[in-house]
C-alpha positions in Angstrom: 29.4 14.4 35.1 26.9 13.2 37.9 28.6 14.3 41.2 28.1 13.8 44.9 24.8 14.5 46.2 25.9 15.7 49.5 28.0 18.5 47.9 26.1 19.6 44.8 22.9 21.1 45.3 21.9 20.6 41.4 22.4 17.0 42.0 18.9 15.9 41.3 18.5 17.8 38.0 21.8 16.5 36.7 20.8 13.3 37.5 17.4 13.3 35.9 19.0 15.2 32.9 21.5 12.3 32.4 18.7 9.8 32.5 16.7 11.8 30.2 19.4 11.8 27.8 19.8 8.3 27.7 16.3 7.5 27.4 16.1 9.8 24.4 19.0 8.2 23.0 17.6 4.5 23.4 14.1 5.6 22.2 15.7 7.4 19.0 17.8 4.5 18.3 15.3 1.5 18.8 11.5 2.7 19.6 11.1 5.1 16.9 12.6 3.2 14.0 10.3 0.1 14.9 7.2 2.3 15.5 7.8 3.8 11.7 8.2 0.2 10.2 5.0 -0.8 11.9 3.3 2.1 10.4 4.6 1.3 7.1 3.4 -2.2 7.0 -0.2 -1.4 8.5 -0.6 1.4 6.2 0.6 -0.6 3.4 -1.8 -3.3 3.8 -4.6 -0.8 4.1 -3.5 0.9 0.8 -3.3 -2.7 -0.7 -6.5 -3.8 0.4 -8.2 -0.8 -0.9 -6.7 -0.7 -4.2 -7.8 -4.4 -4.5 -11.0 -3.5 -3.7 -11.3 -0.7 -6.0 -10.0 -2.5 -8.8 -12.5 -5.4 -8.1 -15.5 -3.0 -7.8 -14.3 -1.1 -11.1 -14.5 -4.4 -12.9 -17.8 -5.3 -11.7 -19.0 -1.8 -12.7 -17.1 -1.9 -16.5 -18.9 -5.5 -16.8 -22.2 -4.4 -15.5 -22.3 -1.4 -17.6 -21.3 -3.1 -20.8 -24.1 -5.6 -20.2 -26.7 -2.7 -19.9 -25.1 -1.2 -23.1 -25.4 -4.2 -24.9 -29.2 -4.5 -23.6 -30.1 -1.7 -25.6 -29.7 -3.6 -29.0 -29.7 -7.3 -27.9 -31.3 -9.6 -25.7 -30.2 -10.0 -22.0 -28.6 -13.4 -22.4 -26.9 -12.2 -25.7 -25.8 -9.1 -24.1 -24.0 -11.0 -21.2 -22.0 -13.3 -23.2 -21.1 -10.9 -25.8 -19.9 -8.3 -22.8 -17.9 -11.5 -21.5 -16.3 -12.1 -24.8 -15.4 -8.2 -25.5 -14.3 -8.1 -21.9 -12.0 -11.3 -22.1 -10.7 -10.1 -25.6 -9.6 -6.9 -23.9 -7.8 -8.6 -20.9 -6.2 -11.0 -23.2 -4.8 -8.2 -25.5 -3.6 -6.4 -22.5 -2.0 -9.7 -21.3 -0.5 -10.5 -24.5 1.0 -6.9 -25.0 2.6 -7.1 -21.3 4.3 -10.5 -22.1 5.7 -8.8 -25.1 7.0 -6.2 -22.8 8.6 -8.5 -20.4 12.0 -8.7 -22.1 13.6 -5.8 -23.8 14.0 -5.9 -27.5 17.6 -6.8 -28.6 18.5 -4.3 -31.1 22.1 -4.7 -31.9 
């Protein structure tokens, strides 16, 4: 407990220690959780933007790679529309499979 400054030579150290204890308590209960939440939001947004960018670039790469692969056997115009057809078939198949998986099967 803080005592009388006229009778206690360690009054200044005790007062500073008491203030420091309260500041640490308030910081521990308010500032740190808010800072952690802000970090979570910022790093989460960065991760989401990076993931979306990587997916888009991967899809562009797959499309261009399939175009170049089909260029070996077909003309450029034919290879482009056939590659679009192949990719759309793959995405429709994946979508149909995911739609079947959205509800659990009823096995009684």
